[in-house]
C-alpha positions as CSV (number, residue, x, y, z in Angstrom):
1,M,38.5,-0.1,17.2
2,N,36.6,3.0,17.9
3,K,34.8,3.9,21.2
4,A,31.4,3.0,19.8
5,D,32.5,-0.5,19.0
6,Q,33.7,-1.0,22.6
7,S,30.5,0.4,24.2
8,P,28.0,-2.2,25.5
9,T,25.3,0.0,24.0
10,G,26.8,-0.2,20.5
11,L,24.5,-1.7,17.9
12,E,26.4,-5.0,17.8
13,H,25.4,-5.5,21.5
14,M,21.7,-4.7,21.1
15,L,19.4,-7.6,20.7
16,C,16.6,-5.3,19.8
17,Y,18.6,-4.0,16.8
18,D,19.2,-7.6,15.6
19,L,15.5,-8.3,15.8
20,Y,14.8,-5.0,14.0
21,A,17.3,-5.8,11.3
22,A,16.0,-9.4,10.9
23,N,12.5,-8.1,10.6
24,H,13.5,-5.9,7.7
25,A,15.5,-8.7,6.1
26,F,12.4,-10.9,6.3
27,G,10.4,-8.0,4.7
28,R,12.8,-8.1,1.8
29,I,12.3,-11.8,1.4
30,Y,8.5,-11.8,1.6
31,K,7.9,-8.8,-0.7
32,P,8.7,-10.6,-4.0
33,L,7.0,-13.8,-2.7
34,L,3.8,-11.9,-1.9
35,A,3.7,-9.4,-4.8
36,P,2.1,-11.9,-7.2
37,L,-0.6,-12.5,-4.6
38,G,-1.2,-8.7,-4.3
39,L,-0.6,-8.9,-0.5
40,T,1.5,-7.0,1.9
41,Y,3.2,-8.9,4.7
42,P,0.6,-7.8,7.3
43,Q,-2.2,-8.7,4.9
44,Y,-0.6,-12.1,4.5
45,L,-0.5,-12.7,8.2
46,A,-4.2,-11.8,8.4
47,M,-4.9,-14.3,5.6
48,L,-2.9,-17.0,7.3
49,T,-4.9,-16.5,10.4
50,L,-8.2,-16.8,8.5
51,W,-7.0,-19.8,6.4
52,A,-6.4,-21.5,9.7
53,A,-9.7,-20.8,11.4
54,A,-12.2,-18.6,9.5
55,P,-14.6,-17.2,10.3
56,L,-13.1,-15.1,13.2
57,S,-14.2,-11.9,14.9
58,V,-12.0,-8.8,14.3
59,G,-11.2,-9.0,17.9
60,E,-9.9,-12.5,17.7
61,I,-7.8,-11.8,14.6
62,G,-6.4,-8.8,16.5
63,R,-5.5,-11.0,19.5
64,R,-3.8,-13.6,17.4
65,L,-1.8,-11.0,15.4
66,G,-1.2,-8.7,18.3
67,L,-2.9,-5.8,16.5
68,D,-5.4,-3.2,17.7
69,S,-8.6,-2.9,15.8
70,N,-7.7,0.6,14.6
71,T,-4.8,-1.0,12.7
72,L,-6.6,-4.1,11.7
73,T,-9.9,-2.7,10.5
74,P,-8.4,-0.7,7.6
75,M,-6.4,-3.7,6.5
76,L,-9.4,-6.0,6.6
77,K,-11.3,-3.3,4.6
78,R,-8.6,-3.5,1.9
79,L,-8.8,-7.3,1.9
80,E,-12.5,-7.0,1.5
81,G,-12.1,-4.5,-1.4
82,M,-9.8,-7.1,-3.0
83,G,-12.6,-9.7,-2.8
84,L,-10.6,-11.9,-0.4
85,V,-12.7,-11.6,2.8
86,Q,-16.2,-10.6,3.8
87,R,-17.0,-8.7,7.0
88,R,-20.4,-9.0,8.7
89,R,-21.8,-7.4,11.8
90,D,-23.1,-9.9,14.4
91,G,-26.9,-9.8,14.6
92,A,-26.8,-10.4,18.3
93,D,-24.1,-7.8,19.0
94,E,-23.6,-5.0,16.5
95,R,-20.2,-4.1,18.0
96,R,-18.9,-7.5,16.9
97,V,-17.7,-8.0,13.3
98,S,-17.1,-11.4,11.9
99,V,-14.6,-11.9,9.1
100,D,-14.8,-14.9,6.7
101,L,-13.0,-15.8,3.5
102,T,-14.6,-15.5,0.2
103,E,-14.1,-18.2,-2.5
104,A,-11.3,-16.1,-3.9
105,G,-9.7,-15.8,-0.4
106,R,-9.9,-19.6,0.0
107,A,-8.4,-20.2,-3.4
108,Q,-5.5,-17.9,-2.6
109,E,-4.4,-20.3,0.1
110,A,-3.2,-22.7,-2.6
111,Q,-1.5,-19.9,-4.5
112,A,0.4,-19.0,-1.3
113,A,1.4,-22.5,-0.3
114,H,5.0,-22.1,-1.4
115,V,5.6,-18.9,0.6
116,P,6.6,-20.4,4.0
117,G,9.0,-22.9,2.5
118,C,10.7,-20.2,0.4
119,A,11.0,-17.9,3.4
120,A,12.4,-20.7,5.5
121,A,14.9,-21.7,2.8
122,A,16.1,-18.1,2.5
123,T,17.2,-18.1,6.2
124,G,19.9,-20.8,5.5
125,L,18.9,-22.5,8.7
126,S,18.0,-26.1,9.2
127,M,14.4,-27.0,10.2
128,A,15.7,-27.9,13.7
129,E,17.5,-24.5,13.9
130,L,14.4,-22.7,12.8
131,L,12.2,-24.4,15.3
132,A,14.7,-23.7,18.2
133,L,14.9,-20.1,17.2
134,Q,11.1,-19.8,17.0
135,L,10.8,-21.3,20.5
136,Q,13.3,-18.8,21.8
137,L,11.6,-15.9,20.1
138,R,8.2,-17.0,21.5
139,K,9.8,-17.2,25.0
140,L,11.2,-13.7,24.6
141,R,7.9,-12.3,23.3
142,G,6.1,-13.8,26.3
143,A,8.6,-12.3,28.7
144,L,8.2,-8.9,27.1
145,K,4.4,-8.9,27.1
146,P,2.9,-6.2,29.3
147,D,0.9,-7.6,32.2
């Protein structure tokens, strides 16, 4: 065993590395699932958010996804260019932009219905294990949120 393996700062002791590596592993799972839909993983998350509650303001989408508008706006513009969403300025407040699904965006929800189940199956975890892990990750995320 080398010194790096014994160190408490070695990768095998770093929770942040395990989360980082798991994130990349999920990316490899989602990429072929989303490719037929023409979506990247962040675009898929935005679409999931809209499928659940469209229309939403850009600010609300950002809050739900934990993204700033300077990251979210270009993504929403790409989704709009793909014909999946429509952005409109609020007549009462020009600073506020509302995002709604187009018919094509609504139809894509059915085309993506298999994605969560396929991703869950790829983990090899039971539904109970997945739910317990998700609760732990949400607790961790909440603890790490800046005040």
